[in-house]
mmCIF file of the N, C-alpha and C atoms, coordinates in Angstrom:
data_MODEL
# 
_entry.id   MODEL 
# 
loop_
_atom_site.group_PDB 
_atom_site.id 
_atom_site.type_symbol 
_atom_site.label_atom_id 
_atom_site.label_alt_id 
_atom_site.label_comp_id 
_atom_site.label_asym_id 
_atom_site.label_entity_id 
_atom_site.label_seq_id 
_atom_site.pdbx_PDB_ins_code 
_atom_site.Cartn_x 
_atom_site.Cartn_y 
_atom_site.Cartn_z 
_atom_site.occupancy 
_atom_site.B_iso_or_equiv 
_atom_site.pdbx_formal_charge 
_atom_site.auth_seq_id 
_atom_site.auth_comp_id 
_atom_site.auth_asym_id 
_atom_site.auth_atom_id 
_atom_site.pdbx_PDB_model_num 
ATOM 1   N N  . MET A 1 1  ? 0.821   -1.178  0.000  1.00 0.00 ? 1  MET A N  1 
ATOM 2   C CA . MET A 1 1  ? 0.000   0.000   0.000  1.00 0.00 ? 1  MET A CA 1 
ATOM 3   C C  . MET A 1 1  ? 0.872   1.251   0.000  1.00 0.00 ? 1  MET A C  1 
ATOM 4   N N  . ARG A 1 2  ? 1.943   1.205   0.735  1.00 0.00 ? 2  ARG A N  1 
ATOM 5   C CA . ARG A 1 2  ? 2.820   2.366   0.820  1.00 0.00 ? 2  ARG A CA 1 
ATOM 6   C C  . ARG A 1 2  ? 3.384   2.725   -0.549 1.00 0.00 ? 2  ARG A C  1 
ATOM 7   N N  . ASP A 1 3  ? 3.757   1.693   -1.344 1.00 0.00 ? 3  ASP A N  1 
ATOM 8   C CA . ASP A 1 3  ? 4.310   1.936   -2.672 1.00 0.00 ? 3  ASP A CA 1 
ATOM 9   C C  . ASP A 1 3  ? 3.313   2.638   -3.580 1.00 0.00 ? 3  ASP A C  1 
ATOM 10  N N  . ARG A 1 4  ? 2.046   2.443   -3.337 1.00 0.00 ? 4  ARG A N  1 
ATOM 11  C CA . ARG A 1 4  ? 0.996   3.056   -4.154 1.00 0.00 ? 4  ARG A CA 1 
ATOM 12  C C  . ARG A 1 4  ? 0.488   4.360   -3.552 1.00 0.00 ? 4  ARG A C  1 
ATOM 13  N N  . GLY A 1 5  ? 1.098   4.806   -2.475 1.00 0.00 ? 5  GLY A N  1 
ATOM 14  C CA . GLY A 1 5  ? 0.701   6.058   -1.847 1.00 0.00 ? 5  GLY A CA 1 
ATOM 15  C C  . GLY A 1 5  ? -0.606  5.979   -1.075 1.00 0.00 ? 5  GLY A C  1 
ATOM 16  N N  . ILE A 1 6  ? -0.997  4.776   -0.678 1.00 0.00 ? 6  ILE A N  1 
ATOM 17  C CA . ILE A 1 6  ? -2.245  4.596   0.067  1.00 0.00 ? 6  ILE A CA 1 
ATOM 18  C C  . ILE A 1 6  ? -1.941  4.673   1.561  1.00 0.00 ? 6  ILE A C  1 
ATOM 19  N N  . GLU A 1 7  ? -2.581  5.613   2.225  1.00 0.00 ? 7  GLU A N  1 
ATOM 20  C CA . GLU A 1 7  ? -2.392  5.787   3.667  1.00 0.00 ? 7  GLU A CA 1 
ATOM 21  C C  . GLU A 1 7  ? -3.142  4.701   4.428  1.00 0.00 ? 7  GLU A C  1 
ATOM 22  N N  . LYS A 1 8  ? -2.550  4.228   5.508  1.00 0.00 ? 8  LYS A N  1 
ATOM 23  C CA . LYS A 1 8  ? -3.200  3.235   6.358  1.00 0.00 ? 8  LYS A CA 1 
ATOM 24  C C  . LYS A 1 8  ? -2.978  3.605   7.814  1.00 0.00 ? 8  LYS A C  1 
ATOM 25  N N  . LYS A 1 9  ? -3.890  3.146   8.650  1.00 0.00 ? 9  LYS A N  1 
ATOM 26  C CA . LYS A 1 9  ? -3.753  3.295   10.096 1.00 0.00 ? 9  LYS A CA 1 
ATOM 27  C C  . LYS A 1 9  ? -3.986  1.923   10.707 1.00 0.00 ? 9  LYS A C  1 
ATOM 28  N N  . ILE A 1 10 ? -3.089  1.490   11.556 1.00 0.00 ? 10 ILE A N  1 
ATOM 29  C CA . ILE A 1 10 ? -3.274  0.243   12.293 1.00 0.00 ? 10 ILE A CA 1 
ATOM 30  C C  . ILE A 1 10 ? -3.998  0.597   13.589 1.00 0.00 ? 10 ILE A C  1 
ATOM 31  N N  . LEU A 1 11 ? -5.117  -0.064  13.824 1.00 0.00 ? 11 LEU A N  1 
ATOM 32  C CA . LEU A 1 11 ? -5.930  0.215   15.004 1.00 0.00 ? 11 LEU A CA 1 
ATOM 33  C C  . LEU A 1 11 ? -5.827  -0.937  15.994 1.00 0.00 ? 11 LEU A C  1 
ATOM 34  N N  . ARG A 1 12 ? -5.636  -0.597  17.244 1.00 0.00 ? 12 ARG A N  1 
ATOM 35  C CA . ARG A 1 12 ? -5.603  -1.593  18.324 1.00 0.00 ? 12 ARG A CA 1 
ATOM 36  C C  . ARG A 1 12 ? -6.733  -1.257  19.287 1.00 0.00 ? 12 ARG A C  1 
ATOM 37  N N  . LEU A 1 13 ? -7.645  -2.183  19.449 1.00 0.00 ? 13 LEU A N  1 
ATOM 38  C CA . LEU A 1 13 ? -8.765  -2.019  20.365 1.00 0.00 ? 13 LEU A CA 1 
ATOM 39  C C  . LEU A 1 13 ? -8.491  -2.858  21.604 1.00 0.00 ? 13 LEU A C  1 
ATOM 40  N N  . THR A 1 14 ? -8.562  -2.239  22.773 1.00 0.00 ? 14 THR A N  1 
ATOM 41  C CA . THR A 1 14 ? -8.383  -2.966  24.030 1.00 0.00 ? 14 THR A CA 1 
ATOM 42  C C  . THR A 1 14 ? -9.543  -2.636  24.960 1.00 0.00 ? 14 THR A C  1 
ATOM 43  N N  . THR A 1 15 ? -9.828  -3.555  25.864 1.00 0.00 ? 15 THR A N  1 
ATOM 44  C CA . THR A 1 15 ? -10.865 -3.285  26.858 1.00 0.00 ? 15 THR A CA 1 
ATOM 45  C C  . THR A 1 15 ? -10.305 -2.313  27.897 1.00 0.00 ? 15 THR A C  1 
ATOM 46  N N  . ARG A 1 16 ? -11.121 -1.373  28.314 1.00 0.00 ? 16 ARG A N  1 
ATOM 47  C CA . ARG A 1 16 ? -10.654 -0.315  29.220 1.00 0.00 ? 16 ARG A CA 1 
ATOM 48  C C  . ARG A 1 16 ? -10.194 -0.854  30.574 1.00 0.00 ? 16 ARG A C  1 
ATOM 49  N N  . TYR A 1 17 ? -10.859 -1.888  31.078 1.00 0.00 ? 17 TYR A N  1 
ATOM 50  C CA . TYR A 1 17 ? -10.565 -2.365  32.429 1.00 0.00 ? 17 TYR A CA 1 
ATOM 51  C C  . TYR A 1 17 ? -9.899  -3.732  32.452 1.00 0.00 ? 17 TYR A C  1 
ATOM 52  N N  . GLY A 1 18 ? -9.251  -4.101  31.370 1.00 0.00 ? 18 GLY A N  1 
ATOM 53  C CA . GLY A 1 18 ? -8.485  -5.338  31.344 1.00 0.00 ? 18 GLY A CA 1 
ATOM 54  C C  . GLY A 1 18 ? -9.300  -6.611  31.201 1.00 0.00 ? 18 GLY A C  1 
ATOM 55  N N  . GLU A 1 19 ? -10.551 -6.482  30.756 1.00 0.00 ? 19 GLU A N  1 
ATOM 56  C CA . GLU A 1 19 ? -11.343 -7.692  30.510 1.00 0.00 ? 19 GLU A CA 1 
ATOM 57  C C  . GLU A 1 19 ? -10.698 -8.468  29.369 1.00 0.00 ? 19 GLU A C  1 
ATOM 58  N N  . ASP A 1 20 ? -10.732 -9.785  29.460 1.00 0.00 ? 20 ASP A N  1 
ATOM 59  C CA . ASP A 1 20 ? -10.064 -10.626 28.464 1.00 0.00 ? 20 ASP A CA 1 
ATOM 60  C C  . ASP A 1 20 ? -10.904 -10.908 27.233 1.00 0.00 ? 20 ASP A C  1 
ATOM 61  N N  . TYR A 1 21 ? -12.217 -10.818 27.354 1.00 0.00 ? 21 TYR A N  1 
ATOM 62  C CA . TYR A 1 21 ? -13.089 -11.293 26.280 1.00 0.00 ? 21 TYR A CA 1 
ATOM 63  C C  . TYR A 1 21 ? -13.809 -10.154 25.573 1.00 0.00 ? 21 TYR A C  1 
ATOM 64  N N  . ILE A 1 22 ? -13.849 -10.246 24.243 1.00 0.00 ? 22 ILE A N  1 
ATOM 65  C CA . ILE A 1 22 ? -14.556 -9.288  23.398 1.00 0.00 ? 22 ILE A CA 1 
ATOM 66  C C  . ILE A 1 22 ? -15.496 -10.080 22.496 1.00 0.00 ? 22 ILE A C  1 
ATOM 67  N N  . LEU A 1 23 ? -16.746 -9.633  22.423 1.00 0.00 ? 23 LEU A N  1 
ATOM 68  C CA . LEU A 1 23 ? -17.734 -10.245 21.540 1.00 0.00 ? 23 LEU A CA 1 
ATOM 69  C C  . LEU A 1 23 ? -18.019 -9.309  20.372 1.00 0.00 ? 23 LEU A C  1 
ATOM 70  N N  . SER A 1 24 ? -18.434 -9.891  19.241 1.00 0.00 ? 24 SER A N  1 
ATOM 71  C CA . SER A 1 24 ? -18.722 -9.131  18.030 1.00 0.00 ? 24 SER A CA 1 
ATOM 72  C C  . SER A 1 24 ? -20.169 -9.350  17.608 1.00 0.00 ? 24 SER A C  1 
ATOM 73  N N  . ASP A 1 25 ? -20.901 -8.253  17.363 1.00 0.00 ? 25 ASP A N  1 
ATOM 74  C CA . ASP A 1 25 ? -22.263 -8.364  16.844 1.00 0.00 ? 25 ASP A CA 1 
ATOM 75  C C  . ASP A 1 25 ? -22.276 -9.010  15.463 1.00 0.00 ? 25 ASP A C  1 
ATOM 76  N N  . ARG A 1 26 ? -21.259 -8.727  14.644 1.00 0.00 ? 26 ARG A N  1 
ATOM 77  C CA . ARG A 1 26 ? -21.203 -9.328  13.299 1.00 0.00 ? 26 ARG A CA 1 
ATOM 78  C C  . ARG A 1 26 ? -21.185 -10.845 13.387 1.00 0.00 ? 26 ARG A C  1 
ATOM 79  N N  . LEU A 1 27 ? -20.411 -11.376 14.317 1.00 0.00 ? 27 LEU A N  1 
ATOM 80  C CA . LEU A 1 27 ? -20.377 -12.827 14.476 1.00 0.00 ? 27 LEU A CA 1 
ATOM 81  C C  . LEU A 1 27 ? -21.660 -13.337 15.121 1.00 0.00 ? 27 LEU A C  1 
ATOM 82  N N  . GLY A 1 28 ? -22.220 -12.561 16.043 1.00 0.00 ? 28 GLY A N  1 
ATOM 83  C CA . GLY A 1 28 ? -23.474 -12.950 16.673 1.00 0.00 ? 28 GLY A CA 1 
ATOM 84  C C  . GLY A 1 28 ? -24.591 -13.118 15.656 1.00 0.00 ? 28 GLY A C  1 
ATOM 85  N N  . GLU A 1 29 ? -24.589 -12.278 14.615 1.00 0.00 ? 29 GLU A N  1 
ATOM 86  C CA . GLU A 1 29 ? -25.584 -12.398 13.547 1.00 0.00 ? 29 GLU A CA 1 
ATOM 87  C C  . GLU A 1 29 ? -25.440 -13.714 12.792 1.00 0.00 ? 29 GLU A C  1 
ATOM 88  N N  . GLN A 1 30 ? -24.269 -14.325 12.877 1.00 0.00 ? 30 GLN A N  1 
ATOM 89  C CA . GLN A 1 30 ? -24.018 -15.610 12.224 1.00 0.00 ? 30 GLN A CA 1 
ATOM 90  C C  . GLN A 1 30 ? -24.175 -16.778 13.203 1.00 0.00 ? 30 GLN A C  1 
ATOM 91  N N  . GLY A 1 31 ? -24.634 -16.480 14.412 1.00 0.00 ? 31 GLY A N  1 
ATOM 92  C CA . GLY A 1 31 ? -24.824 -17.518 15.418 1.00 0.00 ? 31 GLY A CA 1 
ATOM 93  C C  . GLY A 1 31 ? -23.562 -17.887 16.168 1.00 0.00 ? 31 GLY A C  1 
ATOM 94  N N  . ILE A 1 32 ? -22.531 -17.051 16.066 1.00 0.00 ? 32 ILE A N  1 
ATOM 95  C CA . ILE A 1 32 ? -21.258 -17.302 16.752 1.00 0.00 ? 32 ILE A CA 1 
ATOM 96  C C  . ILE A 1 32 ? -21.175 -16.360 17.952 1.00 0.00 ? 32 ILE A C  1 
ATOM 97  N N  . TYR A 1 33 ? -21.205 -16.922 19.143 1.00 0.00 ? 33 TYR A N  1 
ATOM 98  C CA . TYR A 1 33 ? -21.233 -16.116 20.363 1.00 0.00 ? 33 TYR A CA 1 
ATOM 99  C C  . TYR A 1 33 ? -19.989 -16.311 21.220 1.00 0.00 ? 33 TYR A C  1 
ATOM 100 N N  . GLU A 1 34 ? -18.907 -16.769 20.611 1.00 0.00 ? 34 GLU A N  1 
ATOM 101 C CA . GLU A 1 34 ? -17.648 -16.957 21.327 1.00 0.00 ? 34 GLU A CA 1 
ATOM 102 C C  . GLU A 1 34 ? -16.837 -15.665 21.277 1.00 0.00 ? 34 GLU A C  1 
ATOM 103 N N  . SER A 1 35 ? -15.996 -15.480 22.258 1.00 0.00 ? 35 SER A N  1 
ATOM 104 C CA . SER A 1 35 ? -15.115 -14.318 22.289 1.00 0.00 ? 35 SER A CA 1 
ATOM 105 C C  . SER A 1 35 ? -14.156 -14.355 21.106 1.00 0.00 ? 35 SER A C  1 
ATOM 106 N N  . ILE A 1 36 ? -13.858 -13.178 20.573 1.00 0.00 ? 36 ILE A N  1 
ATOM 107 C CA . ILE A 1 36 ? -12.892 -13.104 19.474 1.00 0.00 ? 36 ILE A CA 1 
ATOM 108 C C  . ILE A 1 36 ? -11.465 -13.024 19.996 1.00 0.00 ? 36 ILE A C  1 
ATOM 109 N N  . THR A 1 37 ? -11.300 -12.910 21.313 1.00 0.00 ? 37 THR A N  1 
ATOM 110 C CA . THR A 1 37 ? -9.971  -12.790 21.899 1.00 0.00 ? 37 THR A CA 1 
ATOM 111 C C  . THR A 1 37 ? -9.973  -13.318 23.334 1.00 0.00 ? 37 THR A C  1 
ATOM 112 N N  . VAL A 1 38 ? -8.811  -13.697 23.803 1.00 0.00 ? 38 VAL A N  1 
ATOM 113 C CA . VAL A 1 38 ? -8.666  -14.092 25.208 1.00 0.00 ? 38 VAL A CA 1 
ATOM 114 C C  . VAL A 1 38 ? -7.700  -13.157 25.937 1.00 0.00 ? 38 VAL A C  1 
ATOM 115 N N  . ASN A 1 39 ? -7.266  -12.104 25.244 1.00 0.00 ? 39 ASN A N  1 
ATOM 116 C CA . ASN A 1 39 ? -6.331  -11.162 25.864 1.00 0.00 ? 39 ASN A CA 1 
ATOM 117 C C  . ASN A 1 39 ? -6.843  -9.722  25.835 1.00 0.00 ? 39 ASN A C  1 
ATOM 118 N N  . GLY A 1 40 ? -8.107  -9.530  25.478 1.00 0.00 ? 40 GLY A N  1 
ATOM 119 C CA . GLY A 1 40 ? -8.708  -8.202  25.536 1.00 0.00 ? 40 GLY A CA 1 
ATOM 120 C C  . GLY A 1 40 ? -8.240  -7.228  24.488 1.00 0.00 ? 40 GLY A C  1 
ATOM 121 N N  . GLN A 1 41 ? -7.678  -7.722  23.387 1.00 0.00 ? 41 GLN A N  1 
ATOM 122 C CA . GLN A 1 41 ? -7.269  -6.802  22.327 1.00 0.00 ? 41 GLN A CA 1 
ATOM 123 C C  . GLN A 1 41 ? -7.616  -7.362  20.953 1.00 0.00 ? 41 GLN A C  1 
ATOM 124 N N  . HIS A 1 42 ? -7.846  -6.443  20.012 1.00 0.00 ? 42 HIS A N  1 
ATOM 125 C CA . HIS A 1 42 ? -8.217  -6.802  18.644 1.00 0.00 ? 42 HIS A CA 1 
ATOM 126 C C  . HIS A 1 42 ? -7.595  -5.753  17.728 1.00 0.00 ? 42 HIS A C  1 
ATOM 127 N N  . PHE A 1 43 ? -7.133  -6.178  16.558 1.00 0.00 ? 43 PHE A N  1 
ATOM 128 C CA . PHE A 1 43 ? -6.445  -5.283  15.631 1.00 0.00 ? 43 PHE A CA 1 
ATOM 129 C C  . PHE A 1 43 ? -7.195  -5.168  14.312 1.00 0.00 ? 43 PHE A C  1 
ATOM 130 N N  . ALA A 1 44 ? -7.009  -4.035  13.646 1.00 0.00 ? 44 ALA A N  1 
ATOM 131 C CA . ALA A 1 44 ? -7.602  -3.807  12.329 1.00 0.00 ? 44 ALA A CA 1 
ATOM 132 C C  . ALA A 1 44 ? -6.740  -2.800  11.581 1.00 0.00 ? 44 ALA A C  1 
ATOM 133 N N  . VAL A 1 45 ? -7.044  -2.630  10.297 1.00 0.00 ? 45 VAL A N  1 
ATOM 134 C CA . VAL A 1 45 ? -6.368  -1.636  9.473  1.00 0.00 ? 45 VAL A CA 1 
ATOM 135 C C  . VAL A 1 45 ? -7.431  -0.726  8.875  1.00 0.00 ? 45 VAL A C  1 
ATOM 136 N N  . GLU A 1 46 ? -7.204  0.581   8.973  1.00 0.00 ? 46 GLU A N  1 
ATOM 137 C CA . GLU A 1 46 ? -8.116  1.549   8.365  1.00 0.00 ? 46 GLU A CA 1 
ATOM 138 C C  . GLU A 1 46 ? -7.478  2.084   7.088  1.00 0.00 ? 46 GLU A C  1 
ATOM 139 N N  . VAL A 1 47 ? -8.204  1.962   5.988  1.00 0.00 ? 47 VAL A N  1 
ATOM 140 C CA . VAL A 1 47 ? -7.733  2.426   4.684  1.00 0.00 ? 47 VAL A CA 1 
ATOM 141 C C  . VAL A 1 47 ? -8.855  3.218   4.031  1.00 0.00 ? 47 VAL A C  1 
ATOM 142 N N  . ARG A 1 48 ? -8.559  4.440   3.648  1.00 0.00 ? 48 ARG A N  1 
ATOM 143 C CA . ARG A 1 48 ? -9.522  5.295   2.946  1.00 0.00 ? 48 ARG A CA 1 
ATOM 144 C C  . ARG A 1 48 ? -10.868 5.362   3.670  1.00 0.00 ? 48 ARG A C  1 
ATOM 145 N N  . GLY A 1 49 ? -10.813 5.500   4.987  1.00 0.00 ? 49 GLY A N  1 
ATOM 146 C CA . GLY A 1 49 ? -12.020 5.677   5.774  1.00 0.00 ? 49 GLY A CA 1 
ATOM 147 C C  . GLY A 1 49 ? -12.791 4.413   6.093  1.00 0.00 ? 49 GLY A C  1 
ATOM 148 N N  . LYS A 1 50 ? -12.273 3.252   5.708  1.00 0.00 ? 50 LYS A N  1 
ATOM 149 C CA . LYS A 1 50 ? -12.924 1.976   6.008  1.00 0.00 ? 50 LYS A CA 1 
ATOM 150 C C  . LYS A 1 50 ? -11.995 1.136   6.871  1.00 0.00 ? 50 LYS A C  1 
ATOM 151 N N  . VAL A 1 51 ? -12.567 0.454   7.863  1.00 0.00 ? 51 VAL A N  1 
ATOM 152 C CA . VAL A 1 51 ? -11.794 -0.385  8.776  1.00 0.00 ? 51 VAL A CA 1 
ATOM 153 C C  . VAL A 1 51 ? -12.005 -1.845  8.393  1.00 0.00 ? 51 VAL A C  1 
ATOM 154 N N  . PHE A 1 52 ? -10.888 -2.561  8.250  1.00 0.00 ? 52 PHE A N  1 
ATOM 155 C CA . PHE A 1 52 ? -10.909 -3.976  7.877  1.00 0.00 ? 52 PHE A CA 1 
ATOM 156 C C  . PHE A 1 52 ? -10.241 -4.790  8.982  1.00 0.00 ? 52 PHE A C  1 
ATOM 157 N N  . ASP A 1 53 ? -10.861 -5.931  9.326  1.00 0.00 ? 53 ASP A N  1 
ATOM 158 C CA . ASP A 1 53 ? -10.264 -6.839  10.300 1.00 0.00 ? 53 ASP A CA 1 
ATOM 159 C C  . ASP A 1 53 ? -10.471 -8.272  9.843  1.00 0.00 ? 53 ASP A C  1 
ATOM 160 N N  . ASN A 1 54 ? -10.086 -9.215  10.675 1.00 0.00 ? 54 ASN A N  1 
ATOM 161 C CA . ASN A 1 54 ? -10.161 -10.626 10.291 1.00 0.00 ? 54 ASN A CA 1 
ATOM 162 C C  . ASN A 1 54 ? -11.548 -11.231 10.474 1.00 0.00 ? 54 ASN A C  1 
ATOM 163 N N  . LEU A 1 55 ? -12.536 -10.443 10.842 1.00 0.00 ? 55 LEU A N  1 
ATOM 164 C CA . LEU A 1 55 ? -13.881 -10.971 11.046 1.00 0.00 ? 55 LEU A CA 1 
ATOM 165 C C  . LEU A 1 55 ? -14.730 -10.941 9.783  1.00 0.00 ? 55 LEU A C  1 
ATOM 166 N N  . SER A 1 56 ? -14.382 -10.072 8.840  1.00 0.00 ? 56 SER A N  1 
ATOM 167 C CA . SER A 1 56 ? -15.104 -10.033 7.568  1.00 0.00 ? 56 SER A CA 1 
ATOM 168 C C  . SER A 1 56 ? -14.279 -9.252  6.554  1.00 0.00 ? 56 SER A C  1 
ATOM 169 N N  . ALA A 1 57 ? -14.569 -9.477  5.299  1.00 0.00 ? 57 ALA A N  1 
ATOM 170 C CA . ALA A 1 57 ? -13.869 -8.769  4.222  1.00 0.00 ? 57 ALA A CA 1 
ATOM 171 C C  . ALA A 1 57 ? -14.517 -7.420  3.936  1.00 0.00 ? 57 ALA A C  1 
ATOM 172 N N  . ARG A 1 58 ? -15.650 -7.176  4.558  1.00 0.00 ? 58 ARG A N  1 
ATOM 173 C CA . ARG A 1 58 ? -16.389 -5.931  4.341  1.00 0.00 ? 58 ARG A CA 1 
ATOM 174 C C  . ARG A 1 58 ? -15.821 -4.844  5.251  1.00 0.00 ? 58 ARG A C  1 
ATOM 175 N N  . GLY A 1 59 ? -15.465 -3.724  4.696  1.00 0.00 ? 59 GLY A N  1 
ATOM 176 C CA . GLY A 1 59 ? -14.968 -2.618  5.500  1.00 0.00 ? 59 GLY A CA 1 
ATOM 177 C C  . GLY A 1 59 ? -16.112 -1.873  6.167  1.00 0.00 ? 59 GLY A C  1 
ATOM 178 N N  . LEU A 1 60 ? -15.849 -1.352  7.343  1.00 0.00 ? 60 LEU A N  1 
ATOM 179 C CA . LEU A 1 60 ? -16.843 -0.594  8.101  1.00 0.00 ? 60 LEU A CA 1 
ATOM 180 C C  . LEU A 1 60 ? -16.301 0.798   8.392  1.00 0.00 ? 60 LEU A C  1 
ATOM 181 N N  . SER A 1 61 ? -17.191 1.749   8.640  1.00 0.00 ? 61 SER A N  1 
ATOM 182 C CA . SER A 1 61 ? -16.730 3.043   9.142  1.00 0.00 ? 61 SER A CA 1 
ATOM 183 C C  . SER A 1 61 ? -16.131 2.806   10.528 1.00 0.00 ? 61 SER A C  1 
ATOM 184 N N  . ARG A 1 62 ? -15.304 3.716   10.980 1.00 0.00 ? 62 ARG A N  1 
ATOM 185 C CA . ARG A 1 62 ? -14.681 3.547   12.299 1.00 0.00 ? 62 ARG A CA 1 
ATOM 186 C C  . ARG A 1 62 ? -15.746 3.463   13.392 1.00 0.00 ? 62 ARG A C  1 
ATOM 187 N N  . ASP A 1 63 ? -16.766 4.318   13.321 1.00 0.00 ? 63 ASP A N  1 
ATOM 188 C CA . ASP A 1 63 ? -17.823 4.288   14.331 1.00 0.00 ? 63 ASP A CA 1 
ATOM 189 C C  . ASP A 1 63 ? -18.565 2.954   14.337 1.00 0.00 ? 63 ASP A C  1 
ATOM 190 N N  . ASP A 1 64 ? -18.925 2.450   13.147 1.00 0.00 ? 64 ASP A N  1 
ATOM 191 C CA . ASP A 1 64 ? -19.630 1.165   13.074 1.00 0.00 ? 64 ASP A CA 1 
ATOM 192 C C  . ASP A 1 64 ? -18.745 0.027   13.564 1.00 0.00 ? 64 ASP A C  1 
ATOM 193 N N  . TRP A 1 65 ? -17.450 0.095   13.256 1.00 0.00 ? 65 TRP A N  1 
ATOM 194 C CA . TRP A 1 65 ? -16.519 -0.937  13.717 1.00 0.00 ? 65 TRP A CA 1 
ATOM 195 C C  . TRP A 1 65 ? -16.472 -0.959  15.248 1.00 0.00 ? 65 TRP A C  1 
ATOM 196 N N  . LEU A 1 66 ? -16.364 0.222   15.854 1.00 0.00 ? 66 LEU A N  1 
ATOM 197 C CA . LEU A 1 66 ? -16.315 0.302   17.319 1.00 0.00 ? 66 LEU A CA 1 
ATOM 198 C C  . LEU A 1 66 ? -17.618 -0.182  17.958 1.00 0.00 ? 66 LEU A C  1 
ATOM 199 N N  . LYS A 1 67 ? -18.750 0.143   17.343 1.00 0.00 ? 67 LYS A N  1 
ATOM 200 C CA . LYS A 1 67 ? -20.051 -0.259  17.889 1.00 0.00 ? 67 LYS A CA 1 
ATOM 201 C C  . LYS A 1 67 ? -20.274 -1.764  17.796 1.00 0.00 ? 67 LYS A C  1 
ATOM 202 N N  . ASP A 1 68 ? -19.514 -2.455  16.964 1.00 0.00 ? 68 ASP A N  1 
ATOM 203 C CA . ASP A 1 68 ? -19.676 -3.895  16.766 1.00 0.00 ? 68 ASP A CA 1 
ATOM 204 C C  . ASP A 1 68 ? -19.236 -4.708  17.980 1.00 0.00 ? 68 ASP A C  1 
ATOM 205 N N  . PHE A 1 69 ? -18.407 -4.144  18.846 1.00 0.00 ? 69 PHE A N  1 
ATOM 206 C CA . PHE A 1 69 ? -17.770 -4.921  19.908 1.00 0.00 ? 69 PHE A CA 1 
ATOM 207 C C  . PHE A 1 69 ? -18.381 -4.665  21.280 1.00 0.00 ? 69 PHE A C  1 
ATOM 208 N N  . HIS A 1 70 ? -18.323 -5.707  22.110 1.00 0.00 ? 70 HIS A N  1 
ATOM 209 C CA . HIS A 1 70 ? -18.835 -5.627  23.478 1.00 0.00 ? 70 HIS A CA 1 
ATOM 210 C C  . HIS A 1 70 ? -17.915 -6.406  24.408 1.00 0.00 ? 70 HIS A C  1 
ATOM 211 N N  . CYS A 1 71 ? -17.785 -5.904  25.620 1.00 0.00 ? 71 CYS A N  1 
ATOM 212 C CA . CYS A 1 71 ? -17.106 -6.613  26.703 1.00 0.00 ? 71 CYS A CA 1 
ATOM 213 C C  . CYS A 1 71 ? -17.941 -6.369  27.953 1.00 0.00 ? 71 CYS A C  1 
ATOM 214 N N  . HIS A 1 72 ? -17.518 -6.897  29.083 1.00 0.00 ? 72 HIS A N  1 
ATOM 215 C CA . HIS A 1 72 ? -18.312 -6.777  30.310 1.00 0.00 ? 72 HIS A CA 1 
ATOM 216 C C  . HIS A 1 72 ? -18.648 -5.317  30.630 1.00 0.00 ? 72 HIS A C  1 
ATOM 217 N N  . SER A 1 73 ? -17.687 -4.430  30.532 1.00 0.00 ? 73 SER A N  1 
ATOM 218 C CA . SER A 1 73 ? -17.921 -3.015  30.851 1.00 0.00 ? 73 SER A CA 1 
ATOM 219 C C  . SER A 1 73 ? -18.456 -2.231  29.656 1.00 0.00 ? 73 SER A C  1 
ATOM 220 N N  . ASP A 1 74 ? -18.348 -2.797  28.458 1.00 0.00 ? 74 ASP A N  1 
ATOM 221 C CA . ASP A 1 74 ? -18.703 -2.111  27.202 1.00 0.00 ? 74 ASP A CA 1 
ATOM 222 C C  . ASP A 1 74 ? -17.869 -0.844  26.997 1.00 0.00 ? 74 ASP A C  1 
ATOM 223 N N  . GLN A 1 75 ? -16.672 -0.797  27.588 1.00 0.00 ? 75 GLN A N  1 
ATOM 224 C CA . GLN A 1 75 ? -15.796 0.356   27.421 1.00 0.00 ? 75 GLN A CA 1 
ATOM 225 C C  . GLN A 1 75 ? -14.464 -0.100  26.843 1.00 0.00 ? 75 GLN A C  1 
ATOM 226 N N  . PHE A 1 76 ? -14.028 0.629   25.810 1.00 0.00 ? 76 PHE A N  1 
ATOM 227 C CA . PHE A 1 76 ? -12.817 0.266   25.082 1.00 0.00 ? 76 PHE A CA 1 
ATOM 228 C C  . PHE A 1 76 ? -11.891 1.465   24.939 1.00 0.00 ? 76 PHE A C  1 
ATOM 229 N N  . VAL A 1 77 ? -10.638 1.160   24.640 1.00 0.00 ? 77 VAL A N  1 
ATOM 230 C CA . VAL A 1 77 ? -9.642  2.167   24.289 1.00 0.00 ? 77 VAL A CA 1 
ATOM 231 C C  . VAL A 1 77 ? -9.126  1.795   22.909 1.00 0.00 ? 77 VAL A C  1 
ATOM 232 N N  . MET A 1 78 ? -9.140  2.753   21.986 1.00 0.00 ? 78 MET A N  1 
ATOM 233 C CA . MET A 1 78 ? -8.609  2.504   20.654 1.00 0.00 ? 78 MET A CA 1 
ATOM 234 C C  . MET A 1 78 ? -7.335  3.326   20.473 1.00 0.00 ? 78 MET A C  1 
ATOM 235 N N  . THR A 1 79 ? -6.297  2.672   19.984 1.00 0.00 ? 79 THR A N  1 
ATOM 236 C CA . THR A 1 79 ? -5.005  3.312   19.774 1.00 0.00 ? 79 THR A CA 1 
ATOM 237 C C  . THR A 1 79 ? -4.603  3.140   18.321 1.00 0.00 ? 79 THR A C  1 
ATOM 238 N N  . GLU A 1 80 ? -4.067  4.203   17.716 1.00 0.00 ? 80 GLU A N  1 
ATOM 239 C CA . GLU A 1 80 ? -3.502  4.105   16.374 1.00 0.00 ? 80 GLU A CA 1 
ATOM 240 C C  . GLU A 1 80 ? -2.021  3.799   16.510 1.00 0.00 ? 80 GLU A C  1 
ATOM 241 N N  . LEU A 1 81 ? -1.557  2.745   15.838 1.00 0.00 ? 81 LEU A N  1 
ATOM 242 C CA . LEU A 1 81 ? -0.166  2.310   15.922 1.00 0.00 ? 81 LEU A CA 1 
ATOM 243 C C  . LEU A 1 81 ? 0.578   2.609   14.632 1.00 0.00 ? 81 LEU A C  1 
ATOM 244 N N  . GLU A 1 82 ? 1.865   2.866   14.745 1.00 0.00 ? 82 GLU A N  1 
ATOM 245 C CA . GLU A 1 82 ? 2.719   3.039   13.570 1.00 0.00 ? 82 GLU A CA 1 
ATOM 246 C C  . GLU A 1 82 ? 3.000   1.688   12.921 1.00 0.00 ? 82 GLU A C  1 
ATOM 247 N N  . ASN A 1 83 ? 3.325   0.702   13.739 1.00 0.00 ? 83 ASN A N  1 
ATOM 248 C CA . ASN A 1 83 ? 3.653   -0.649  13.280 1.00 0.00 ? 83 ASN A CA 1 
ATOM 249 C C  . ASN A 1 83 ? 3.145   -1.649  14.299 1.00 0.00 ? 83 ASN A C  1 
ATOM 250 N N  . LEU A 1 84 ? 3.070   -2.901  13.880 1.00 0.00 ? 84 LEU A N  1 
ATOM 251 C CA . LEU A 1 84 ? 2.705   -3.967  14.822 1.00 0.00 ? 84 LEU A CA 1 
ATOM 252 C C  . LEU A 1 84 ? 3.930   -4.488  15.522 1.00 0.00 ? 84 LEU A C  1 
# 
């Protein structure tokens, strides 16, 4: 992407209070109610205003991506990273 001049942002989502489990509404719609993580963090890449992660090939707006997730407190911290 860099060679083509496409800007990207790596997003790291963590639970605010150290909860280990995160659930996804997108997976719940498919009947999957298992946690997507056991360490309270999830990563994605934002390209041209759309966020992509390993849960689907469909990009979401940042707000919709954030609204997709739940943990016990329903509170998250999102960080933009330079590299993984």
